[in-house]
C-alpha positions in Angstrom: 100.0 -80.4 -27.9 101.9 -78.4 -25.2 104.0 -81.5 -24.3 105.2 -81.7 -27.9 106.1 -78.0 -27.8 108.2 -78.7 -24.6 109.9 -81.6 -26.3 110.9 -79.6 -29.3 112.2 -76.9 -26.9 114.3 -79.5 -25.1 115.6 -80.8 -28.5 117.0 -77.3 -29.2 118.7 -76.8 -25.9 122.5 -77.6 -25.8 123.1 -80.9 -23.9 125.3 -79.0 -21.3 122.3 -76.8 -20.4 119.9 -79.8 -20.3 122.2 -81.7 -18.0 122.4 -78.7 -15.7 118.6 -78.4 -15.6 118.3 -82.0 -14.5 120.1 -81.1 -11.2 118.8 -77.6 -10.6 115.1 -77.6 -11.7 112.7 -77.8 -8.7 111.1 -81.3 -8.4 107.7 -79.7 -8.4 108.2 -78.5 -12.0 109.4 -81.9 -13.2 106.3 -83.4 -11.6 104.0 -80.8 -13.2 105.4 -81.4 -16.6 105.1 -85.2 -16.3 101.5 -85.0 -15.0 100.5 -82.4 -17.6 102.0 -84.5 -20.4 100.2 -87.7 -19.1 96.8 -86.0 -19.2 97.4 -84.6 -22.7 98.6 -87.9 -24.1 95.6 -89.8 -22.7 93.2 -87.4 -24.4 95.3 -87.4 -27.6 95.3 -91.2 -27.8 91.6 -91.4 -27.2 90.9 -88.9 -30.0 93.3 -90.3 -32.6 93.6 -94.1 -31.9 91.0 -96.7 -32.6 92.5 -99.0 -30.0 92.4 -96.6 -27.1 89.0 -95.2 -28.0 87.5 -98.7 -28.0 89.3 -99.8 -24.8 88.4 -96.7 -22.8 84.8 -97.0 -23.8 84.8 -100.7 -22.6 86.3 -99.6 -19.3 84.0 -96.6 -19.1 86.9 -94.2 -18.9 86.3 -90.6 -19.6 89.7 -89.2 -20.7 88.7 -85.7 -19.8 88.5 -86.8 -16.1 91.9 -88.6 -16.1 94.5 -86.8 -14.0 96.8 -89.6 -13.0 97.4 -93.3 -14.0 95.2 -94.7 -11.2 92.2 -92.8 -12.8 92.5 -95.4 -15.6 91.4 -98.1 -13.1 92.4 -101.6 -14.2 93.3 -100.5 -17.8 96.8 -101.5 -19.0 98.4 -102.3 -22.3 100.3 -105.5 -22.8 102.7 -107.2 -25.2 99.7 -109.1 -26.6 98.1 -105.8 -27.5 101.2 -104.6 -29.3 101.4 -107.9 -31.2 97.7 -108.0 -32.1 96.7 -104.3 -32.4 99.7 -102.3 -33.3 98.1 -100.6 -36.3 95.0 -99.8 -34.3 97.1 -98.0 -31.8 98.5 -95.5 -34.3 97.6 -91.9 -33.9 99.3 -90.5 -37.0 101.3 -91.6 -40.0 104.5 -93.5 -39.1 107.9 -93.3 -40.9 109.7 -96.3 -39.4 108.9 -99.6 -37.7 111.0 -101.7 -35.3 110.3 -105.2 -34.1 111.0 -107.2 -31.0 110.3 -110.8 -30.1 107.1 -111.6 -28.4 106.6 -114.3 -25.8 104.3 -116.2 -28.2 106.8 -116.1 -31.1 105.0 -113.3 -32.9 106.9 -110.1 -33.2 105.9 -106.9 -31.4 105.9 -103.8 -33.7 106.6 -100.3 -32.6 106.0 -97.5 -35.1 107.6 -94.1 -34.9 107.6 -90.8 -36.9 110.6 -88.8 -38.0 109.8 -86.4 -35.2 109.8 -89.3 -32.6 113.2 -90.5 -34.0 114.7 -87.1 -33.9 113.5 -86.5 -30.3 114.9 -89.8 -29.2 118.2 -88.9 -30.7 118.2 -85.5 -28.9 117.5 -87.3 -25.6 120.4 -89.7 -26.2 122.6 -86.7 -26.8 121.9 -85.4 -23.3 122.6 -88.8 -21.9 125.9 -89.0 -23.7 126.9 -85.6 -22.2 125.9 -86.8 -18.7 128.3 -89.8 -19.1 131.1 -87.4 -20.0 131.2 -87.9 -23.7 132.5 -84.8 -25.5 132.9 -83.6 -29.1 136.5 -85.0 -29.4 135.6 -88.5 -28.4 135.4 -91.3 -31.0 132.8 -94.0 -30.8 132.0 -97.5 -31.9 128.3 -98.3 -32.1 128.2 -102.1 -31.9 124.5 -102.4 -31.1 122.4 -104.5 -33.5 121.2 -102.7 -36.6 118.8 -105.4 -37.9 115.0 -104.9 -37.3 115.6 -104.1 -33.7 115.9 -100.6 -32.3 119.2 -100.1 -30.3 121.6 -99.6 -33.1 119.4 -97.2 -35.0 118.4 -95.0 -32.1 122.0 -94.9 -30.7 123.1 -93.8 -34.1 120.6 -91.0 -34.1 122.0 -89.7 -30.8 125.6 -90.0 -32.1 124.6 -88.0 -35.2 122.8 -85.4 -33.1 126.0 -85.1 -31.0 128.2 -84.7 -34.2 130.5 -87.5 -32.8 132.9 -89.4 -35.0 131.4 -92.9 -35.2 132.2 -96.3 -36.5 128.7 -97.8 -37.1 129.9 -101.4 -36.7 126.6 -103.1 -35.8 126.8 -106.4 -34.0 130.0 -107.5 -35.7 132.6 -110.0 -34.6 134.2 -108.4 -31.5 137.6 -109.3 -32.9 136.9 -107.1 -36.0 136.0 -104.2 -33.8 139.0 -104.8 -31.5 141.4 -104.5 -34.6 139.8 -101.2 -35.6 140.0 -99.5 -32.2 143.6 -98.2 -32.7 143.0 -97.5 -36.4 140.3 -94.9 -35.6 141.5 -93.9 -32.1 138.2 -95.2 -30.6 137.7 -94.4 -26.9 133.9 -95.1 -26.4 132.2 -98.4 -27.2 128.5 -99.2 -27.2 127.2 -102.8 -27.3 125.3 -105.5 -25.5 126.9 -106.7 -22.3 127.7 -110.2 -23.5 129.3 -108.6 -26.6 131.3 -106.2 -24.5 132.5 -109.1 -22.3 133.8 -111.0 -25.4 135.6 -107.8 -26.6 137.1 -107.5 -23.1 138.3 -111.1 -23.2 140.1 -110.3 -26.4 141.7 -107.2 -24.9 142.8 -109.2 -21.8 144.6 -111.7 -24.1 146.0 -109.3 -26.7 146.3 -106.0 -24.8 143.9 -103.2 -24.0 143.7 -99.8 -25.6 143.0 -96.6 -23.6 139.2 -96.6 -23.7 137.1 -94.0 -21.8 133.7 -95.6 -21.6 131.9 -98.9 -22.4 128.1 -98.5 -22.6 125.8 -101.6 -22.5 122.1 -102.2 -22.9 119.4 -104.7 -24.0 120.3 -107.3 -21.4 121.7 -107.6 -17.9 125.4 -107.2 -17.0 126.8 -109.7 -14.5 127.9 -107.8 -11.4 131.3 -109.4 -11.5 131.9 -108.2 -15.0 132.0 -104.5 -14.3 135.1 -104.3 -12.1 136.9 -106.8 -14.3 136.1 -104.9 -17.5 137.2 -101.6 -15.9 140.5 -103.2 -14.8 141.2 -104.7 -18.2 140.5 -101.4 -19.9 142.7 -99.6 -17.4 140.1 -97.6 -15.6 137.5 -97.1 -18.4 134.0 -96.7 -16.9 131.3 -99.2 -17.6 127.7 -97.9 -17.7 124.3 -99.5 -18.5 121.0 -98.3 -19.8 117.5 -99.7 -19.4 115.7 -99.7 -22.7 113.5 -101.8 -25.0 111.9 -101.6 -28.4 108.5 -100.8 -26.7 110.1 -97.8 -24.9 111.2 -96.4 -28.3 114.3 -95.1 -26.6 116.2 -95.2 -23.3 113.9 -95.4 -20.3 116.6 -95.3 -17.7 120.4 -94.8 -17.4 123.1 -95.2 -14.8 124.9 -92.1 -13.5 127.9 -91.2 -11.4 129.1 -91.9 -8.8 127.4 -95.1 -7.9 125.6 -97.5 -10.3 122.9 -98.7 -8.0 119.9 -98.0 -10.3 118.6 -96.4 -13.4 117.5 -92.7 -13.5 114.2 -92.7 -15.3 113.6 -90.2 -18.0 110.5 -88.8 -16.3 110.2 -86.1 -19.0 109.3 -88.8 -21.5 108.0 -91.7 -19.4 105.5 -92.0 -16.5 106.7 -94.9 -14.4 104.6 -97.1 -12.1 105.2 -100.3 -10.2 102.2 -102.7 -10.5 101.4 -105.2 -7.7 104.4 -104.4 -5.5 105.4 -106.8 -2.8 106.4 -105.9 0.8 109.9 -104.8 -0.5 108.4 -102.6 -3.2 109.2 -104.9 -6.1 106.6 -105.3 -8.8 106.1 -105.1 -12.5 107.5 -102.0 -14.2 104.7 -100.1 -16.0 105.4 -97.1 -18.2 103.4 -94.5 -20.2 105.2 -92.8 -23.1 104.9 -89.0 -22.9 106.9 -87.9 -25.9 105.9 -90.3 -28.7 103.1 -89.1 -31.0 102.6 -91.9 -33.5 102.2 -94.9 -31.2 101.9 -93.9 -27.6 101.8 -96.7 -25.1 99.6 -96.1 -22.0 100.4 -98.1 -18.9 102.4 -100.7 -20.7 103.2 -103.7 -18.6 106.9 -104.6 -19.3 107.1 -108.0 -17.4 110.3 -106.6 -15.8 110.4 -106.7 -12.0 112.0 -103.7 -10.1 111.2 -101.1 -7.5 111.5 -97.3 -7.3 114.3 -95.9 -5.3 112.9 -92.8 -3.6 116.0 -91.5 -1.8 118.0 -88.8 -3.6 120.9 -89.9 -5.8 124.4 -88.7 -4.9 124.8 -87.4 -8.4 122.1 -84.7 -7.7 119.8 -85.6 -10.5 116.1 -85.0 -9.8 114.8 -88.0 -11.8 113.8 -91.0 -9.7 115.6 -94.3 -10.1 114.6 -97.8 -10.8 116.5 -100.5 -8.9 118.4 -103.0 -11.0 116.0 -105.5 -12.5 115.3 -108.5 -10.3 114.0 -110.6 -13.2 110.9 -111.0 -15.5 107.4 -112.1 -14.7 106.9 -114.1 -17.9 108.8 -117.0 -19.5 110.9 -115.0 -21.9 114.6 -114.8 -21.1 116.7 -111.9 -22.3 120.1 -113.5 -23.0 123.2 -113.3 -25.1 121.3 -115.3 -27.7 118.6 -112.6 -27.9 115.1 -112.6 -26.6 114.3 -116.3 -26.2 111.0 -118.0 -25.4 109.8 -121.6 -25.2 108.1 -121.6 -28.6 111.5 -121.0 -30.3 112.9 -124.2 -28.8 109.8 -126.2 -29.6 110.4 -125.3 -33.3 114.1 -126.2 -33.1 113.4 -129.6 -31.5 110.3 -130.5 -33.6 112.1 -132.2 -36.4 115.0 -133.7 -34.4 114.7 -137.5 -34.2 115.5 -139.2 -31.0 114.1 -136.5 -28.6 111.3 -137.0 -26.1 108.8 -134.2 -25.5 110.3 -132.9 -22.2 113.3 -130.5 -22.2 114.6 -127.6 -20.3 117.0 -124.8 -21.1 119.1 -123.4 -18.2 120.9 -120.1 -18.5 123.9 -119.8 -16.3 127.3 -118.1 -16.0 130.7 -119.8 -16.0 132.8 -117.0 -14.7 131.6 -114.1 -16.9 130.7 -116.3 -19.9 127.0 -117.0 -20.4 126.2 -120.6 -21.0 123.0 -122.0 -22.5 122.5 -125.5 -21.1 120.2 -127.7 -23.2 118.8 -130.5 -21.0 117.3 -133.1 -23.3 115.5 -136.4 -22.7 116.5 -139.0 -25.3 114.7 -142.0 -26.6 116.4 -145.4 -26.2 119.1 -145.9 -28.9 119.1 -142.2 -30.0 122.5 -140.9 -31.2 123.7 -138.0 -29.1 125.9 -136.8 -31.9 123.1 -136.8 -34.4 120.8 -135.0 -32.0 123.3 -132.3 -31.4 124.1 -131.8 -35.1 120.5 -131.6 -36.0 119.7 -129.0 -33.3 122.6 -126.8 -34.4 121.5 -127.1 -38.0 117.9 -126.0 -37.0 119.2 -123.1 -34.9 121.3 -121.9 -37.9 118.4 -122.1 -40.3 115.5 -120.9 -38.1 117.2 -118.3 -35.9 120.3 -116.8 -37.6 120.6 -114.1 -34.9 121.2 -116.8 -32.2 123.6 -118.6 -34.5 125.5 -115.5 -35.2 126.0 -114.8 -31.5 127.0 -118.4 -30.9 129.4 -118.6 -33.9 131.3 -115.5 -32.7 131.5 -117.0 -29.1 129.2 -114.4 -27.5 127.9 -117.4 -25.4 128.5 -121.1 -25.1 126.1 -124.1 -25.5 126.2 -127.3 -23.5 124.2 -130.4 -24.4 123.2 -132.6 -21.4 121.2 -135.8 -22.0 118.8 -137.4 -19.6 116.8 -140.6 -19.5 113.2 -140.4 -20.6 110.8 -139.1 -17.8 113.6 -137.8 -15.5 113.5 -134.0 -16.1 110.0 -133.6 -14.7 110.9 -135.7 -11.6 107.3 -135.6 -10.2 106.7 -131.9 -10.8 103.4 -131.1 -12.4 104.9 -128.3 -14.5 108.4 -128.2 -16.0 109.9 -124.8 -16.3 111.1 -124.6 -19.9 113.5 -121.7 -19.6 115.3 -121.4 -16.2 117.4 -118.3 -15.7 120.0 -119.0 -13.1 122.6 -116.4 -14.1 122.0 -114.1 -11.3 120.4 -116.3 -8.6 122.8 -119.1 -7.9 
């Protein structure tokens, strides 16, 4: 495919040249490459994937006539498709698989080839250069290396860049703090809540001369950025928009203002589904550079809008506004990707609990708090309920427990009389995210 040829050509270009091209290439050429890749991947998926072949036939879509996403009519792919039909989506033999939590509690699986992984690393290398990372910099990669994707793909980019790296994974922030001076680290990658905890330690014990802190996988509280930059004596804080389904970084912040994410339009075709009067709707993307498991018009459940006006940095790629929230019940938090079924499993064996409960996510200053609102039966012991819940979290969801045990977030237990949480409402919102709305 010609798109793959272009991707390989991009991989071979030095990052300084690629960065320059992003500000000097005519917009029409970017649009042509994006549209051409979209047409080719639609035909490629139909030819090689059982899932897409069957779906297109059901929707009476002739891939040869598809020129733009709207030609696919009402066809989209969803998280449920990835959960239930991942193997049917495959177009060629995979070399690696990553997982992400699904809203039903079943994991989504994303398969990639060695070529997909290498290409993602090459794109990250360009992003690092745009942020000002250079060969002499020394990096800590504190993204999670479990079955999720951020640690692995960030490491690919660091290796492509030939950067000195401490591949720490999501370790205790104190352990990383102690090693910053040992290895002369000046760039730190990690989830925002993890970076906040690291900054709290630096505020108490003293900051080292960092250059950059790069966050992703969850939102950054707006108040955190200026505080972090002050504690680290002027180090810049930047964020990326990414997910396991993306198979890489879909968008990234740039200088001089951080008012949105530049979309990598060479590798993703972005749409906004069902926009409101302000342009906000569900972010939908099509992968344009992944050959094993392409996703066509994938509905992310993230709510944002496209910023059409040019960015002061001069980059041609359009921007997505900061995410306004999600359209489903899953909450992306310091504890991970959380959904109601997880808490149902946690509470199931705890004696003394009524059936109604609500989890509220909020901020106390910059610290994330998971507030467990629980209805108790008459005579139930609050201490026993709390102890049993913590035990279940530790046994059922060790990732949540790890983040809690190293103080990435706090938990509060609030007890209510039976029948009081619903308070006349027909439906009780199980997970209420109030971190960025109150």
